[in-house]
DRENFIMAR-17878 format. One line per field, with one value per residue (C-alpha): residue number from 1; x, y, z. Coordinates in nm, 4 decimals, padded with zeros to 6 digits. Layout:
num <- NUM,... $
px <- X,... $
py <- Y,... $
pz <- Z,... $
# end
This chain:
num <- 1,2,3,4,5,6,7,8,9,10,11,12,13,14,15,16,17,18,19,20,21,22,23,24,25,26,27,28,29,30,31,32,33,34,35,36,37,38,39,40,41,42,43,44,45,46,47,48,49,50,51,52,53,54,55,56,57,58,59,60,61,62,63,64,65,66,67,68,69,70,71,72,73,74,75,76,77,78,79,80,81,82,83,84,85,86,87,88,89,90,91,92,93,94,95,96,97,98,99,100,101,102,103,104,105,106,107,108,109,110,111,112,113,114,115,116,117,118,119,120,121,122,123,124,125,126,127,128,129,130,131,132,133,134,135,136,137,138,139,140,141,142,143,144,145,146,147,148,149,150,151,152,153,154,155,156,157,158,159,160,161,162,163,164,165,166,167,168,169,170,171,172,173,174,175,176,177,178,179,180,181,182,183,184,185,186,187,188,189,190,191,192,193,194,195,196,197,198,199,200,201,202,203,204,205,206,207,208,209,210,211,212,213,214,215,216,217,218,219,220,221,222,223,224,225,226,227,228,229,230,231,232,233,234,235,236,237,238,239,240,241,242,243,244,245,246,247,248,249,250,251,252,253,254,255,256,257,258,259,260,261,262,263,264,265,266,267,268,269,270,271,272,273,274,275,276,277,278,279,280,281,282,283,284,285,286,287,288,289,290,291,292,293,294,295,296,297,298,299,300,301,302,303,304,305,306,307,308,309,310,311,312,313,314,315,316,317,318,319,320,321,322,323,324,325,326,327,328,329,330,331,332,333,334,335,336,337,338 $
px <- 07.3797,07.5290,07.7293,08.0502,08.3166,08.6714,08.8813,09.1042,09.4420,09.6573,09.6323,09.6108,09.2287,09.0839,08.9355,08.6721,08.5256,08.5570,08.3761,08.1038,08.0501,08.0318,07.7730,07.5643,07.5808,07.4199,07.7038,07.6795,08.0478,08.3733,08.6969,09.0480,09.3435,09.7017,09.8965,10.0416,09.8616,09.7688,09.4097,09.3425,09.4329,09.2238,08.9185,08.9698,08.9365,08.6472,08.4557,08.4374,08.2430,07.9948,07.7150,07.5706,07.8184,08.0252,08.4023,08.6457,09.0158,09.0490,09.3069,09.5374,09.8551,09.8300,10.1872,10.3273,10.1758,10.0914,09.7536,09.7763,09.8216,09.5646,09.3170,09.3712,09.3335,09.0229,08.8729,08.9343,08.7816,08.4780,08.4362,08.4959,08.2516,07.9840,08.0030,08.0428,08.3961,08.4974,08.8506,08.9765,09.3090,09.5437,09.8902,10.0589,10.3317,10.6615,10.8859,10.6893,10.6531,11.0226,11.1892,10.9503,10.8212,11.1160,10.8816,10.8877,10.7162,10.6383,10.3326,10.1039,09.7734,09.8519,09.9880,09.6750,09.4533,09.6420,09.6431,09.2624,09.2270,09.4637,09.2523,08.9410,09.1299,09.2465,08.9030,08.7499,08.9818,08.8943,08.5221,08.5205,08.8012,08.9463,09.3210,09.4644,09.6127,09.6912,09.9897,10.0336,10.3060,10.3516,10.1987,10.1855,09.9837,09.9752,10.0016,09.7145,09.6968,09.3975,09.5896,09.6183,09.2683,09.0400,08.6923,08.3967,08.2438,07.9230,07.9476,08.0945,08.3884,08.4169,08.3754,08.7047,08.7090,09.0049,09.1393,09.2297,09.3197,09.4566,09.2498,09.4337,09.3828,09.0222,08.9643,09.1128,08.8739,08.5818,08.6929,08.7935,08.6727,08.3422,08.3842,08.5939,08.7398,08.7889,09.0925,09.0368,09.2671,08.9958,08.7798,08.4239,08.5454,08.8133,08.5737,08.3051,08.5263,08.7996,08.7253,08.3715,08.4683,08.7515,08.5303,08.2721,08.5405,08.6385,08.2805,08.2250,08.4870,08.3534,08.1451,08.0894,07.7268,07.7399,07.9484,07.9712,08.1513,08.2884,08.3716,08.5924,08.6329,08.8039,08.5857,08.7035,08.4513,08.3984,08.1506,08.3072,08.4916,08.8170,08.7681,08.6903,09.0092,09.2127,09.0457,09.1207,09.4888,09.5172,09.3292,09.5396,09.8530,09.7120,09.6225,09.9763,10.1233,09.9233,09.9795,10.3558,10.3300,10.3836,10.1324,09.8518,09.9623,09.6817,09.4256,09.6044,09.6665,09.2954,09.2466,09.5489,09.7441,10.0438,10.2831,10.1503,10.2376,10.5904,10.6380,10.5024,10.7215,11.0349,10.9514,10.8941,11.2309,11.4155,11.1985,11.0355,10.7029,10.6119,10.6062,10.3957,10.0575,10.0964,10.1121,09.7551,09.5296,09.1707,09.0525,09.2436,09.1292,08.7607,08.7887,08.9235,08.7387,08.3935,08.4500,08.2110,07.9813,07.8734,07.5443,07.7112,07.9626,07.6845,07.4972,07.8170,07.8907,07.5440,07.5492,07.8865,07.8622,07.5045,07.4307,07.7726,07.8741,07.6921,07.8496,08.0526,08.3118,08.3776,08.7529,08.9170,09.2991,09.2519,09.0569,08.6871,08.4583,08.1856,07.9108,08.0353,08.0927,07.7410,07.5983,07.7718,07.6298,07.2795,07.3040,07.4054,07.1121,06.8619,06.9942,06.9576,06.6501,06.3723 $
py <- 04.1642,04.0799,04.3424,04.2364,04.4005,04.3164,04.2859,04.5867,04.5418,04.7222,04.8453,04.5151,04.5009,04.1935,03.9640,03.8295,04.1688,04.2994,03.9941,04.0181,04.3859,04.3066,04.0368,04.2636,04.5351,04.2964,04.2332,03.9161,03.8190,03.9189,03.8902,03.8665,03.9651,03.8424,04.1643,04.1984,03.8996,03.5447,03.5335,03.1755,03.2520,03.5691,03.3817,03.0951,03.3503,03.5270,03.2005,03.1672,03.4924,03.4665,03.2377,03.3777,03.5846,03.4103,03.4189,03.4370,03.4758,03.7663,03.6602,03.3901,03.3606,03.0196,02.9968,03.0653,02.7292,02.3934,02.2312,01.9864,02.2411,02.4754,02.1863,02.1096,02.4694,02.5218,02.1966,02.3059,02.6500,02.4942,02.2846,02.5744,02.8015,02.5347,02.5642,02.9426,02.9508,03.0693,03.0011,03.2994,03.2339,03.4641,03.4389,03.7589,03.8734,03.7130,03.9290,03.8516,03.4817,03.4322,03.6904,03.7196,03.3624,03.1898,02.9795,02.8971,03.1095,02.9498,02.9757,03.1298,03.0676,02.7014,02.6582,02.8090,02.5868,02.2809,02.4065,02.4223,02.0840,01.9353,02.0806,01.9110,01.5847,01.5926,01.6813,01.4147,01.1480,01.2503,01.2333,00.9087,00.7185,00.6395,00.6406,00.9866,01.0043,01.3478,01.3884,01.7168,01.9308,02.1411,01.9370,01.5663,01.4188,01.0412,00.9592,00.9814,00.7200,00.6912,00.8457,01.1761,01.1786,01.4222,01.3182,01.4324,01.7449,01.7305,02.0783,01.9856,02.1528,02.5327,02.7285,02.8246,03.1840,03.2698,03.6246,03.7486,04.0599,03.9264,03.7345,03.4007,03.3872,03.4976,03.2037,02.9736,03.1142,03.0478,02.6968,02.5437,02.7905,02.8526,03.2249,03.5143,03.7617,04.0831,04.2888,04.6434,04.7644,04.7106,04.9735,04.9277,04.9467,04.6827,04.4586,04.4670,04.4602,04.2199,04.0356,03.9239,03.8156,03.6000,03.4689,03.3530,03.1548,02.9821,02.9068,02.7347,02.4775,02.4342,02.1550,02.3441,02.4668,02.7460,03.0572,03.4016,03.7212,03.9151,04.2812,04.4916,04.8347,05.1184,05.3497,05.6939,05.8307,05.9772,06.1678,06.5100,06.6821,06.6496,06.2737,06.2385,06.4297,06.1949,05.8949,06.0284,06.0734,05.7176,05.5722,05.7675,05.6210,05.2692,05.3104,05.4329,05.1321,04.8826,05.0802,05.0469,04.6669,04.5251,04.2466,04.5016,04.6989,04.5648,04.7576,05.0857,04.9943,04.9376,05.3090,05.4287,05.4923,05.2721,05.5658,05.6223,05.2644,05.3177,05.6307,05.4658,05.1608,05.3724,05.5692,05.2467,05.1090,05.4067,05.3998,05.7381,05.6327,05.9876,06.1105,05.8254,05.9412,06.2785,06.0924,05.9653,06.2315,06.2933,06.1213,05.8067,05.8274,05.8451,05.5554,05.3268,05.4579,05.5680,05.9059,06.1124,06.0836,05.7333,05.7727,05.9070,05.6235,05.3695,05.5014,05.4929,05.1327,05.0142,05.2088,05.0635,04.7089,04.6347,04.4201,04.2520,04.1280,03.8943,04.0439,04.3544,04.4200,04.7732,04.8199,05.1162,05.1480,05.3670,05.3472,05.4046,05.4442,05.1885,05.4467,05.5556,05.1960,05.1009,05.3971,05.2761,04.9271,05.0588,05.2864,04.9999,04.7890,05.0716,05.1615,04.8088,04.7397,04.5624 $
pz <- 06.8192,07.1571,07.3435,07.5189,07.7290,07.8320,08.1435,08.2178,08.0525,08.3051,08.6605,08.8438,08.8526,09.0228,08.7547,08.9940,09.0847,08.7277,08.5918,08.8532,08.7695,08.3968,08.4591,08.6824,08.4152,08.1672,07.9229,07.7203,07.7328,07.8959,07.6975,07.8434,07.6298,07.6411,07.6846,08.0326,08.1921,08.1020,07.9704,08.0819,08.4437,08.4435,08.3179,08.5609,08.8403,08.6645,08.6317,09.0105,09.0547,08.7670,08.6577,08.3324,08.1328,07.8653,07.9060,07.6152,07.5447,07.3087,07.2226,07.3530,07.1467,06.9826,06.8599,07.2070,07.3048,07.1481,07.0745,07.3649,07.6435,07.4865,07.4599,07.8272,07.9462,07.7337,07.8621,08.2223,08.1643,07.9980,08.3125,08.5562,08.3734,08.3217,07.9463,07.9113,07.7689,07.4198,07.2977,07.1012,06.9304,06.7427,06.5945,06.7173,06.4782,06.3840,06.6050,06.9204,06.8478,06.7697,06.9962,07.2924,07.3092,07.1373,06.9242,06.5522,06.2879,05.9543,05.7280,05.9933,05.8151,05.7456,06.0979,06.2566,06.0445,06.1626,06.5226,06.5306,06.3601,06.6187,06.9001,06.7672,06.7208,07.0828,07.2188,06.9977,07.1366,07.4917,07.4201,07.2211,07.3907,07.0506,06.9921,06.9410,06.5940,06.4555,06.2268,06.0458,05.9001,06.2148,06.4982,06.5771,06.8636,06.8850,07.2561,07.5035,07.7772,08.0124,08.3007,08.1138,07.9642,08.1506,08.2594,08.0540,08.2104,08.0078,07.8536,07.5163,07.3495,07.3560,07.0338,06.8719,06.7486,06.5251,06.5074,06.1621,05.9660,05.6371,05.3874,05.4205,05.7974,05.7559,05.5222,05.7867,06.0469,05.8175,05.7311,06.0647,06.3272,06.5001,06.4681,06.3438,06.5905,06.3959,06.4890,06.6149,06.3379,06.0782,05.9114,05.7939,05.4322,05.4814,05.6737,05.4087,05.1001,05.2078,05.5321,05.4544,05.1035,05.2369,05.5142,05.2609,05.0765,05.4003,05.4982,05.1638,05.2697,05.6221,05.7679,06.0954,06.1061,06.3643,06.3190,06.4739,06.3769,06.6719,06.6149,06.8378,06.6771,06.8575,07.0630,07.1764,07.4227,07.7676,07.9810,07.9161,07.6301,07.8239,07.8639,07.4941,07.4095,07.6299,07.4690,07.1220,07.2079,07.3408,07.0452,06.7971,06.9556,06.9378,06.5712,06.5043,06.6846,06.4808,06.1615,06.2044,06.1835,05.8316,05.8976,05.9131,05.6078,05.3817,05.5865,05.5220,05.1591,05.1039,05.1774,04.9819,05.3029,05.2287,05.2683,05.6197,05.7079,05.5762,05.7891,06.1008,06.0494,06.0153,06.3294,06.5219,06.4073,06.5571,06.8687,06.8094,06.9577,07.0589,06.6982,06.5626,06.6921,06.5170,06.1844,06.2317,06.0810,06.1846,05.8665,05.9599,06.3217,06.2297,05.9849,06.2572,06.5626,06.6679,06.8349,07.0471,07.3448,07.4541,07.2697,06.9560,06.9343,06.9943,06.6904,06.4838,06.5843,06.4871,06.1596,06.0629,06.1907,06.2975,05.9916,05.9853,06.3315,06.5665,06.8744,06.9420,07.2115,07.3330,07.2820,07.4551,07.4736,07.7827,08.1087,08.0457,08.3446,08.4076,08.3582,08.0149,07.9069,08.0175,07.8255,07.5087,07.5575,07.6254,07.3236,07.0967,07.2136,07.1718,06.8246,06.6895,06.4765,06.6640 $
# end
């Protein structure tokens, strides 16, 4: 199992220095999320200061863009990184797609499936020189003149890793993707009982030989009890935020926590964000997050996901020091079976 990390979400950290530090620390990949900054731009900068570590968008919002501009950006990053780029795509939720990005929202699983197929059609036309001819229900790409066709960089197309929570989207990831990017708002029970079952159905329909499962469960840790307490508070708030979103309700329902989702949703509608974290009990917290010292959470991560995921990203909705993060990574590697 490979151990990955992520670029800091907030605080204005320099992607070049952060990426260089991650590479020197021995991480296998560095993921950039689309929260307060553009992930493609962050990784373009990160690619200039690294030579070994893989670089992935985790995630880029697919429906805020179209297949042509994503194909172009991914092609450029594959060139800049000398073949180290991974394209992680997610849908976001309806409200953000329609109200923040002012883009259409219809049949998200079918749209994502077509989005990925369109990407491969575009890349295929660039590689072969054949006429671009993709006509789908949501996207149509039929014009590609030589002037706008990028030169071959020799590194092939990047793997496309599709983020999913629900079973329909997980099937899409298995069918047309090169990997599944598991959401942090996923428990071990939900992953094993629902996600992997849906993934197997998708893989049965796939002609793509290589596939990886990327896990990113919550980690609440620190180098002192006070730091762990702060991490727990931040993680509890993040769980409450995701739990308030109807799209993620199946995860709560799988544990019999549907009423919790209803309460969180109502609190979010009236803007009572401060009260939401208190609704997340310790039982819920420990189902979603590995909590404890860096070594303790490393053992929990391996016990829960060591036989399921091919790589794991350390997800912390708070600032975790480099030393503690490195201890988690080292603990995961040492806890894995030989």
